[in-house]
C-alpha positions as CSV (number, residue, x, y, z in Angstrom):
1,M,75.0,110.2,123.6
2,I,71.9,110.1,125.8
3,V,72.0,107.1,128.3
4,V,68.9,106.4,130.4
5,N,67.6,103.6,132.5
6,T,64.0,104.2,131.3
7,E,62.3,102.7,128.3
8,N,62.3,106.0,126.4
9,V,63.7,109.5,126.6
10,P,61.1,111.9,127.9
11,G,60.0,114.3,125.1
12,Q,61.7,112.2,122.4
13,T,60.4,109.5,120.0
14,V,62.4,106.4,119.2
15,R,62.6,106.4,115.4
16,E,64.7,103.2,115.1
17,V,66.0,100.4,117.3
18,K,69.6,99.6,116.5
19,G,69.9,96.7,118.9
20,L,71.4,95.4,122.2
21,V,74.7,97.0,123.2
22,Q,76.9,96.0,126.1
23,G,80.1,96.8,127.8
24,N,82.0,94.9,130.5
25,T,85.2,94.9,132.5
26,I,86.7,92.4,134.9
27,R,88.6,93.8,137.8
28,A,90.7,92.1,140.4
29,K,91.2,93.1,144.0
30,H,94.4,94.9,144.8
31,L,96.5,93.7,147.8
32,G,96.7,97.2,149.2
33,R,93.0,97.6,149.0
34,D,92.4,94.2,150.6
35,I,94.6,95.1,153.6
36,A,92.8,98.4,154.0
37,A,89.4,96.7,153.7
38,G,90.4,94.2,156.3
39,F,91.1,96.9,158.8
40,K,87.9,98.7,157.9
41,N,85.9,95.5,158.5
42,L,87.2,95.6,162.1
43,V,86.0,99.1,162.8
44,G,83.2,99.6,160.3
45,G,82.7,102.2,157.6
46,E,82.9,102.6,153.9
47,L,85.5,100.5,152.0
48,R,86.7,103.5,149.9
49,G,89.2,101.4,147.9
50,Y,86.4,99.1,146.7
51,T,84.0,102.0,146.1
52,E,86.7,103.5,143.8
53,L,87.3,100.2,142.1
54,L,83.6,99.7,141.3
55,T,83.2,103.3,140.2
56,E,86.1,102.9,137.7
57,A,84.7,99.6,136.5
58,R,81.2,101.1,136.0
59,R,82.6,104.0,134.0
60,E,84.7,101.7,131.8
61,A,81.7,99.4,131.1
62,I,79.5,102.4,130.2
63,E,82.2,103.8,127.8
64,R,82.4,100.4,126.1
65,M,78.7,100.2,125.8
66,I,78.5,103.7,124.3
67,G,81.2,102.8,121.8
68,Q,79.2,99.9,120.5
69,A,76.1,102.1,120.2
70,Q,78.1,104.7,118.2
71,Q,79.3,102.0,115.9
72,L,75.6,101.1,115.2
73,G,74.8,104.8,114.5
74,A,72.7,105.3,117.6
75,N,72.4,108.5,119.5
76,A,70.8,107.2,122.6
77,I,70.8,104.1,124.8
78,V,67.6,103.2,126.7
79,N,66.7,100.7,129.4
80,V,70.3,100.6,130.7
81,R,71.0,98.0,133.4
82,F,74.1,96.9,135.4
83,T,75.0,93.6,136.8
84,T,78.0,92.1,138.6
85,S,79.3,88.6,139.0
86,A,82.2,86.9,140.5
87,V,84.6,85.4,137.9
88,T,87.1,83.9,140.3
89,Q,88.0,84.5,143.9
90,G,89.2,88.0,144.1
91,A,87.9,89.1,140.6
92,A,84.5,90.4,139.5
93,E,82.8,91.4,136.3
94,L,80.8,94.6,135.9
95,Y,78.4,94.4,133.0
96,A,76.4,97.2,131.5
97,Y,73.8,96.7,128.8
98,G,70.9,98.5,127.1
99,T,69.1,99.1,123.8
100,A,70.8,101.4,121.3
101,V,68.2,103.6,119.5
102,L,68.0,106.5,117.1
103,I,65.8,109.3,118.5
């Protein structure tokens, strides 16, 4: 599956648009990560626990989006975008979406 954030795949022609596909996941903070992040806020630096959490969430959202595209018979997803939103205090949604196409 080709996944790009551009409107088309260079050197390829879109033969058919299959439709909008999306994948999302909602992740909650982990107490251990919260404590480590609190200490890191005091001294500065990367919050590795949260970086890992968002990396996992992004990967899961992409996998779910690809699954929808495969069900539609697509072999590529173009114009991929990501967004996040707070669902409740301590939980956030990561949402990936794009257009499934046949190239």
